[in-house]
C-alpha positions in Angstrom: 17.2 55.8 -11.5 20.6 53.8 -11.5 22.3 52.4 -8.2 25.0 54.6 -7.6 27.7 51.8 -7.6 27.3 49.5 -10.3 28.1 45.7 -9.8 29.3 43.2 -12.5 28.6 40.4 -12.2 31.5 37.4 -13.4 29.2 34.5 -13.8 26.6 33.2 -16.3 24.2 31.3 -13.2 21.1 32.9 -13.8 20.4 31.8 -10.4 23.2 34.0 -8.9 22.1 36.4 -10.9 18.2 36.3 -10.2 19.1 36.5 -6.4 20.9 39.4 -6.8 17.8 41.2 -8.8 15.4 40.1 -6.4 17.9 42.2 -3.5 17.4 44.9 -5.2 20.5 44.8 -7.5 20.2 44.7 -11.6 24.0 43.6 -11.8 25.5 43.9 -15.7 26.6 40.5 -16.5 30.3 39.4 -17.9 31.0 35.7 -18.3 35.1 35.4 -17.3 35.3 32.0 -19.2 37.3 30.4 -16.9 38.5 27.3 -17.2 37.9 25.4 -14.0 39.7 22.1 -14.8 42.9 24.5 -14.3 42.3 24.5 -10.8 42.6 21.2 -8.7 43.7 19.4 -5.6 42.8 22.2 -3.2 40.7 21.6 -0.2 37.1 22.0 -1.2 36.4 25.5 0.4 39.7 26.8 -0.9 38.9 26.0 -4.0 35.6 27.8 -4.3 37.2 30.7 -3.3 40.2 30.3 -5.6 38.2 29.4 -8.4 35.7 32.9 -7.6 39.3 34.9 -7.3 40.1 33.7 -11.2 36.8 35.0 -12.6 36.9 38.5 -10.8 40.3 39.5 -11.8 39.9 37.7 -15.1 36.2 40.0 -16.0 37.9 42.9 -13.6 40.5 43.4 -16.3 38.1 43.9 -18.8 38.2 47.1 -21.1 34.2 47.7 -20.6 34.1 47.4 -17.4 33.2 50.6 -15.5 35.6 52.4 -13.7 33.3 52.4 -10.7 31.9 48.9 -10.5 32.8 46.6 -7.7 33.2 43.1 -9.6 32.3 39.4 -8.7 33.3 36.3 -9.0 31.9 33.6 -7.4 31.8 30.0 -7.3 30.8 27.0 -6.0 31.6 23.2 -4.6 29.6 20.7 -2.5 32.2 19.1 -0.6 31.2 15.3 0.3 33.2 13.0 2.2 36.0 15.9 2.2 35.8 15.6 -2.1 35.2 18.3 -4.2 32.2 18.2 -6.2 31.5 20.8 -9.1 29.3 20.2 -11.7 28.6 16.5 -13.1 29.8 16.2 -16.8 27.3 13.2 -17.9 24.8 12.2 -16.2 25.6 8.8 -15.4 27.8 11.3 -12.8 24.7 13.1 -12.1 23.3 9.5 -10.6 26.7 8.8 -9.1 26.2 11.7 -6.8 23.0 11.4 -5.7 23.3 7.7 -5.1 26.3 9.3 -2.7 24.6 12.3 -1.6 21.0 10.8 -0.8 20.2 10.7 3.6 23.3 12.4 3.7 24.8 16.0 4.8 27.3 17.8 2.4 28.5 20.8 2.8 28.1 23.5 0.0 31.2 26.3 0.1 30.7 29.7 -1.9 33.8 31.4 -3.0 32.8 35.2 -3.0 35.7 37.5 -5.1 34.7 41.3 -5.1 36.9 43.8 -6.6 37.3 48.0 -7.1 37.1 48.0 -10.6 38.8 51.8 -9.9 41.6 50.7 -7.2 42.1 47.1 -7.7 41.5 46.7 -4.0 39.9 43.2 -3.5 37.7 41.3 -0.6 37.5 37.7 -0.4 35.8 34.7 1.8 34.0 32.1 1.2 30.7 30.9 2.5 30.1 27.7 4.0 27.0 26.3 4.1 25.9 22.2 5.5 22.4 21.0 3.3 21.2 17.4 4.3 19.4 15.8 1.3 16.5 13.1 1.6 16.4 9.4 1.0 15.5 9.9 -2.9 14.8 6.4 -4.9 16.6 5.6 -7.4 13.3 6.5 -9.9 13.5 9.8 -8.2 17.2 10.3 -9.1 16.2 9.2 -12.7 14.2 11.6 -13.5 15.5 14.4 -11.3 18.6 13.5 -14.0 16.6 13.4 -16.8 15.4 17.0 -16.6 19.5 17.6 -17.1 18.8 20.3 -14.0 21.8 18.4 -12.0 24.3 18.7 -14.8 24.0 22.2 -14.7 25.0 23.1 -10.9 27.8 22.6 -8.6 26.9 19.0 -6.8 24.0 18.0 -9.1 21.3 19.5 -7.1 19.2 23.0 -7.1 17.5 24.4 -4.0 15.9 27.0 -6.3 14.1 24.6 -8.7 13.3 21.1 -9.2 15.8 19.9 -6.7 14.1 21.3 -3.6 12.1 19.2 -3.1 15.4 16.9 -2.3 16.8 18.6 0.7 15.1 18.4 3.9 16.9 20.9 5.4 20.1 23.5 5.6 22.4 24.7 8.5 23.3 28.4 7.8 22.6 31.0 5.1 20.1 29.9 2.4 21.6 32.8 -0.8 25.0 30.8 -0.4 23.1 27.7 -1.3 21.8 29.4 -4.1 25.5 30.4 -5.3 25.6 33.9 -3.6 25.4 34.5 -0.2 23.8 37.9 0.2 24.8 38.7 4.2 28.6 37.4 3.1 28.9 40.0 -0.1 27.3 43.1 2.4 30.6 42.1 4.3 32.8 42.2 1.8 31.2 45.7 0.0 31.9 47.2 3.5 34.9 46.1 3.2 35.3 48.0 0.5 33.7 51.2 1.5 30.7 51.0 0.4 27.5 51.2 1.4 25.0 48.4 0.6 22.3 50.7 -0.5 24.6 52.1 -2.9 24.4 49.1 -4.8 20.2 49.0 -4.7 18.8 50.1 -8.0 17.5 53.9 -7.9 19.7 54.2 -4.8 19.8 57.4 -3.1 21.3 57.1 0.3 24.7 58.4 0.5 28.1 57.3 -0.2 30.3 56.3 2.7 
């Protein structure tokens, strides 16, 4: 059985996909292809939201998006010392990031933009979670960067992979750090007039 309300995920992130699937949602993935470098000079939380909005809009206008679908765009950045940190581009950059982050706390901002394909109505918000990092050694940083994982993720860390051992605690929503806040997404779904269970695979709940 399929969901009453199909979800299209405008993201290539395997962590976002896995998080949604674990919550009972099987989205169709359509990567936006948005050039993230086109947006800068914004506060970190605003940057995350604007990139999410751009990704959502880019996919929502494609002809293969079902007319009854909800399209979700997300983007995450880590705020440290007021600076927005996305994916590091080189191993040396990732190592420098971790030397600056270790033993400290940052704020992981994830922008969420949900668009109803049929009407074009949009609900959007940013989730923010404080992340505390372990005081890792240079040797641990070198080994972690050598795996390649920090180069693939915002803030150069994961909380659901090899980097989890280097996160000593969070204040806020765990799924927001993974890349899609399920409680926040539920609120956006409700804001657009849909029921959260209608997104579940095999949903039989009444529509709102």
